[in-house]
C-alpha atoms as one frame of an Amber mdcrd trajectory, in Angstrom:
protein
   0.000   0.000   0.000   1.619   3.213  -1.130   0.970   6.377   0.918   1.056
   8.434  -2.265  -1.753   8.925  -4.743  -1.059   7.559  -8.245  -1.933  10.936
  -9.727   0.963  12.539  -7.866   3.414   9.970  -9.203   2.072  10.515 -12.729
   2.597  14.246 -12.390   6.235  13.745 -11.553   6.685  11.569 -14.636   4.875
  14.037 -16.877   6.960  16.916 -15.562  10.262  15.181 -16.308   9.056  14.190
 -19.789   8.017  17.779 -20.391  11.511  18.934 -19.474  13.068  16.540 -21.971
  10.662  17.703 -24.661  11.408  21.367 -24.019  15.178  20.814 -24.220  14.802
  20.466 -28.009  13.381  24.000 -28.294  15.362  27.189 -28.608  14.777  28.373
 -25.045  17.135  26.086 -23.090  17.206  27.851 -19.746  13.611  27.089 -18.784
  13.675  23.302 -19.452  16.856  22.852 -17.439  15.273  24.574 -14.452  12.112
  22.517 -14.879  14.140  19.338 -15.054  16.083  20.262 -11.894  12.851  21.166
 -10.099  11.240  17.923 -11.216  14.264  15.918 -10.035  14.236  17.679  -6.678
  10.516  17.030  -6.278  11.045  13.384  -7.180  13.862  13.127  -4.648  11.757
  14.660  -1.884   8.863  12.324  -2.652  11.194   9.339  -2.673  12.679  10.457
   0.651   9.211  10.850   2.158   8.181   7.440   0.821  11.255   5.841   2.345
  10.679   7.370   5.796   6.859   7.391   5.711   6.552   4.684   8.453   8.899
   6.670  10.702   6.918   9.879  10.191   3.622   8.070  10.732   4.781   6.598
  14.058   6.041   9.990  15.249   2.606  11.448  14.429   0.986   8.574  16.354
   3.085   9.299  19.438   2.318  13.008  19.109  -1.415  12.212  19.089  -1.015
  10.170  22.269   1.092  12.906  23.872  -1.550  15.578  23.316  -4.236  13.195
  24.549  -2.618  12.939  27.989  -2.687  16.687  28.549  -6.170  17.176  27.077
  -7.625  14.421  29.255  -5.787  15.685  32.343  -7.270  19.149  31.803 -10.747
  17.654  31.237 -10.453  15.530  34.400  -9.477  18.607  36.386 -12.560  20.347
  34.985 -14.770  17.572  36.370 -14.929  14.943  33.606 -15.320  11.533  35.189
 -12.841   8.885  33.880 -15.571   6.209  33.666 -17.858   8.513  31.695 -14.928
   9.473  29.461 -14.082   5.843  28.584 -17.763   5.075  27.961 -18.410   7.973
  25.595 -15.084   7.553  23.812 -15.587   3.916  22.841 -19.250   4.246  21.990
 -18.194   7.021  19.593 -15.524   4.744  18.096 -18.093   1.950  17.684 -20.478
   4.259  15.813 -17.659   5.348  13.490 -16.246   1.855  12.846 -19.354  -0.265
  12.320 -20.357   1.108   8.872 -16.849   0.503   7.479 -16.576  -2.903   9.138
 -19.998  -4.011   7.892 -19.419  -3.241   4.216 -15.663  -3.905   4.031 -15.663
  -7.285   5.818 -19.096  -8.619   4.883 -17.678 -11.845   3.380 -14.754 -12.165
   5.781 -16.724 -11.914   9.027 -17.474 -15.360  10.580 -20.791 -16.343  12.135
 -21.208 -15.143  15.705 -21.604 -17.905  18.297 -22.064 -17.775  22.053 -18.500
 -18.971  22.691 -17.113 -16.394  20.283 -19.178 -13.647  21.909 -17.942 -14.737
  25.349 -14.367 -14.476  24.092 -15.049 -10.974  22.721 -16.631 -10.080  26.075
 -13.441 -11.055  27.932 -11.276  -9.263  25.351 -13.354  -6.109  25.771 -13.089
  -6.345  29.535  -9.292  -6.686  29.474  -8.534  -4.376  26.577 -11.125  -1.620
  26.954 -13.322  -1.236  30.006 -11.310  -2.562  32.955  -7.884  -1.604  31.630
  -8.661   1.912  30.443 -10.759   2.772  33.484  -7.849   1.875  35.765  -5.369
   3.571  33.428  -7.133   6.927  33.262  -7.942   6.787  36.970  -4.192   6.466
  37.567  -3.669   9.558  35.385  -6.015  11.456  37.701  -3.971  10.416  40.756
  -0.438  10.760  39.306   0.819  12.669  36.245   1.103  12.251  32.444   4.868
  11.663  32.705   4.324   8.778  35.121   1.633   6.946  33.152   3.491   7.241
  29.831   6.602   5.783  31.449   4.565   2.943  32.919   3.156   1.961  29.500
   6.667   0.994  28.369   6.547  -1.992  30.744   3.740  -3.708  28.785   6.264
  -5.450  26.507   8.181  -6.896  29.482   5.035  -8.037  31.296   3.760  -9.660
  28.086   7.104 -11.433  27.715   6.920 -12.886  31.240   3.313 -14.063  30.787
   4.213 -15.621  27.424   7.052 -17.570  29.094   4.686 -18.772  31.849   2.215
 -19.984  29.200   5.057 -21.575  27.193   4.337 -19.341  24.234   7.860 -17.904
  24.332  11.128 -19.861  24.283  14.260 -18.295  25.755  17.722 -19.563  24.883
  19.938 -18.433  27.759  23.034 -19.650  25.905  22.636 -16.929  23.289  23.079
 -13.165  23.538  19.527 -12.516  22.330  18.034 -14.688  25.098  20.119 -12.995
  27.782  19.140  -9.575  26.408  15.428 -10.405  26.704  15.766 -11.656  30.289
  18.015  -8.760  31.346  15.751  -6.206  29.663  12.710  -7.588  31.490  14.514
  -7.448  34.845  15.679  -3.876  34.192  12.147  -2.796  33.232  10.694  -4.232
  36.428  13.392  -2.448  38.423  12.312   0.820  36.816   8.642   0.129  37.601
   9.484  -0.570  41.236  11.435   2.689  41.422   8.575   4.747  39.968   5.962
   3.071  42.196   7.711   3.187  45.568   9.908   6.288  45.192   8.289   9.559
  44.192  11.294  11.731  44.946  11.697  15.464  45.106   9.764  17.727  42.754
  11.671  19.656  40.095   9.720  22.846  39.430   9.832  24.682  36.110  12.157
  27.743  36.341   9.795  30.053  34.395   6.115  30.739  34.007   4.260  28.182
  31.872   3.137  29.478  28.449   0.055  27.184  28.611  -1.853  26.649  31.824
  -3.821  23.456  32.520  -6.803  23.960  34.849  -5.906  22.467  38.205  -8.149
  20.112  40.115  -6.415  20.797  43.421  -3.574  19.055  45.226  -5.793  16.251
  46.526  -6.058  14.630  43.115  -2.302  14.063  42.815  -1.563  13.180  46.443
  -2.671   9.525  46.154   0.556   8.576  44.348   0.735   4.975  45.560  -2.916
   4.355  44.668  -2.377   5.735  41.171   0.811   3.692  40.772  -0.917   0.428
  41.659  -3.767   1.218  39.262  -1.259   1.878  36.468   0.574  -1.412  37.121
  -2.720  -3.348  37.197  -3.822  -1.780  33.896  -0.511  -2.742  32.255  -0.919
  -6.353  33.427  -4.438  -6.473  31.947  -3.128  -4.952  28.733  -0.455  -7.641
  28.490  -2.992 -10.454  28.949  -5.176  -8.772  26.310  -2.307  -8.735  23.799
  -1.732 -12.461  24.288  -5.442 -13.318  24.004  -5.840 -11.114  20.951  -3.204
 -13.077  19.051  -5.315 -16.241  19.266  -8.684 -14.494  18.867  -7.726 -12.996
  15.515  -7.277 -16.529  14.149 -10.831 -17.456  15.110 -12.255 -14.087  14.067
 -10.079 -12.909  11.138 -12.180  -9.774  10.425  -9.949  -7.381  12.362 -11.975
  -4.222  11.741 -15.187  -5.938  12.843 -13.421  -7.365  15.887 -12.262  -3.860
  16.825 -15.812  -2.559  16.410 -17.178  -5.388  18.569 -14.638  -4.679  21.331
 -15.419  -0.956  21.231 -19.157  -1.661  21.489 -18.973  -4.286  24.235 -16.259
  -2.359  26.085 -18.346   0.806  25.960 -21.365  -1.015  27.405 -19.192  -2.578
  30.134 -17.754   0.817  31.006 -21.294   2.199  31.070 -22.195  -0.436  33.672
 -19.131   0.513  35.750 -20.015   4.187  35.539 -23.672   3.655  36.479 -22.671
   1.611  39.541 -20.015   4.078  40.713 -21.459   7.404  39.539 -25.104   8.008
  40.416 -25.215  11.733  39.768 -26.855  12.839  36.544 -24.564  15.842  36.299
 -21.532  13.628  35.560 -23.109  12.530  32.276 -23.808  16.083  31.057 -20.551
  17.103  29.377 -21.767  20.103  27.353 -19.840  21.397  24.355 -16.715  22.678
  26.073 -13.403  21.049  26.945 -14.999  17.767  28.044 -16.809  17.345  24.721
 -13.765  18.080  22.555 -11.604  15.823  24.723 -13.875  12.867  23.918 -14.061
  13.792  20.215 -10.278  14.141  19.924  -9.554  10.898  21.791 -12.056   8.965
  19.687 -10.981  10.284  16.278  -7.231  10.725  16.764  -6.290   8.102  19.372
  -8.784   5.374  18.506  -9.130   6.123  14.795  -6.033   7.513  13.099  -3.533
   5.857  15.433  -5.064   2.380  14.973  -4.919   2.714  11.190  -1.367   4.104
  11.262  -0.076   1.350  13.554  -1.673  -1.379  11.443  -0.143   0.145   8.289
   3.314   0.437   9.900   3.079  -3.104  11.264   2.350  -4.364   7.758   5.302
  -2.424   6.321   7.926  -2.774   9.056   6.715  -5.346  11.582   5.532  -5.148
  15.217   9.008  -4.582  16.682   9.359  -1.385  14.647   6.037  -0.077  15.991
   6.905  -0.896  19.606  10.264   0.880  19.359   8.495   4.247  19.095   6.570
   3.947  22.383   9.258   5.759  24.457   8.993   8.742  22.086   5.686   9.632
  23.734   7.331   9.485  27.172  10.020  11.944  26.068   7.470  14.260  24.407
   5.252  14.249  27.496   8.163  15.043  29.806   9.329  17.937  27.612   5.861
  19.450  27.180   4.924  18.941  30.838   8.035  20.721  32.096   8.651  23.471
  29.547   5.184  24.241  28.121   2.607  23.326  30.788   4.811  24.080  33.820
   4.166  20.786  35.613   6.556  19.392  38.175   8.838  16.500  37.298   9.661
  14.043  40.065  13.047  12.434  40.528  11.569   8.963  40.949   9.639   9.213
  37.668  12.716  10.443  35.786  15.023   7.712  37.088  12.450   4.954  36.755
  11.381   6.122  33.282  14.949   6.059  31.955  15.512   2.577  33.427  12.248
   1.274  31.923  13.130   2.618  28.462  16.597   1.022  28.702  15.034  -2.338
  29.592  12.490  -2.006  26.786  15.144  -1.516  24.136  17.160  -4.443  25.493
  14.074  -6.640  25.199  13.270  -5.338  21.706  16.849  -5.961  20.582  16.576
  -9.578  21.709  13.205  -9.995  19.971  14.586  -8.486  16.772  17.537 -10.888
  16.811  15.090 -13.743  17.391  13.210 -12.796  14.234  16.434 -12.609  12.239
  17.527 -16.004  13.575  14.176 -17.627  12.772  14.112 -16.061   9.301  17.627
 -17.296   8.600  16.702 -20.787   9.822  13.602 -20.870   7.618  15.626 -19.733
   4.594  18.239 -22.412   5.264  15.532 -25.087   5.507  14.049 -24.018   2.171
  17.452 -24.054   0.478  18.049 -27.586   1.720  14.847 -28.774   0.054  12.120
 -28.583   2.650  11.349 -28.705   6.303  12.964 -31.094   8.801   9.782 -33.179
   8.865  10.008 -33.731   5.124  13.664 -34.649   5.452  12.749 -37.225   8.088
  10.072 -38.659   5.820  12.595 -38.898   2.999  15.010 -40.704   5.305  12.273
 -43.123   6.356  11.348 -43.837   2.741  14.994 -44.354   1.869  15.348 -46.717
   4.830  12.305 -48.735   3.717  13.769 -48.992   0.244  17.080 -50.254   1.643
  15.252 -52.823   3.787  13.262 -53.952   0.736  16.413 -54.337  -1.344  18.136
 -56.351   1.383  15.101 -58.641   1.773  14.958 -59.211  -1.967  18.639 -60.095
  -2.000  18.183 -62.550   0.876  15.216 -64.147  -0.902  17.109 -64.566  -4.160
  20.056 -66.156  -2.357  17.741 -68.675  -0.646  16.126 -69.569  -3.971  19.547
 -70.117  -5.516  20.588 -72.398  -2.689  17.363 -74.431  -2.973  17.897 -74.927
  -6.724  21.395 -76.144  -6.061
C-alpha cells in the first residue's frame, strides 16, 4: 500500500518528460530549471516514501502525547474517567461499524455464544477494565508517570508468554540474555517509579500554557495511582496475548475492533452507572470535556489504529513498539517546559531505566526474528522442512530394507535350486 496517490506519481513523470521535450526548443534555460525542479521534487517524494513509516509513528506518538494533557485538563474540569471511557468507545463503535460491515461482509465469521464470550473477555481486558484503571491512575499521578509505565507492557507480556510456554528463551545466546536482562531492568524501573516519588523539580519560568488544576488532593494519592497503572498494564499484556489467538478465530480485524469498542463501551457504562449516580456527571456540554472525547475517539482510537496497522504491515511489530518511548520523552518535555508541571526524581530515574530495559528486550526480539528467518531460509534451500527430510530418510530406509530382503530371498532360492 503506497501512501502516495497515483496521480501525484504521474505528475512527476509528466513533468520530467516535459523537461526533456522542451530541451529540443530554442529556449534552453527554462527546461533545465524545470528538469532540476522535477528531479528535486522526485527526490523529496522518494525520501518521504522511504521514511513514511517513521513519520507516521512519530505522528501517532504526538497524538497520544496531546491526549494525555487534554484528558488531564478535562479531568481537572470535572470529567469523570468512567464517563470518558464510555463515551469515547461508543463514539468509536459508531464510526467503525459502517466501514466494518461493508468492508468485511464476506470475511466476518458467524457469531456464536463462545465467540461472543471471548469478545466479552477481550473487551473487559482491553477496553473497560484496563482503560478505566489507566485513566484513573492519570487522575492520581501525572502524564509523565503513566506514559513511562506503558513501556513496561512489553516486558510483562514477555513474562506471561514464558509462563504460558508461548515464548522460548535460549539463555546460551546473547539474544536470550538480552530479553531476560531487559525484562529485569524494566521491572526495576517500575518498582522505582511506584515506591519512590522523589523530590519535585519545578519549572524555572512561568508556563506558556496553563492546565486547569483540580487541586492538590487529586495528585496526592501517588501509591494508589501507581498500583492502578501497574494493574492496567498487566491487563493490557494479557489482552495482547489473548488477541493473538482471537484474531485466528475471528479474522475480520476491523469488525473485531468494532465489537470490542461496542462491548467495552457497554461494560464501562455499567461501571459508571454503579459508581457514579449523579446525573450531572453525564452532562458534558460542548466545552473542553466534549472536545476531549471527540479528539480521543478520532485521533487516538481512529487515526492511530490505522497508522499502527499500516506500519506493522510495512515494518513489523518490533518497529512499531520501538516508538513507544517517544511519547514518554514528548510528554516530559511538554509537561516541564510548556505546561509548567513538576517533574519528580523517581519518575525520571524509573522512566529512563524502563526505556533502557524495553530496548534491550526489543533488541533480543529483533535478533530472534532474524535467527528464525535465517533458519527458515536455510531449511528451504536444503529442500524442505525437517519433517520432510525425516520422511525422505524413512522412505529411503524402507527402500534399503526392501532391497536387502529381496537379495536374501534370491540367495535362498539359488541355494534351494542347487
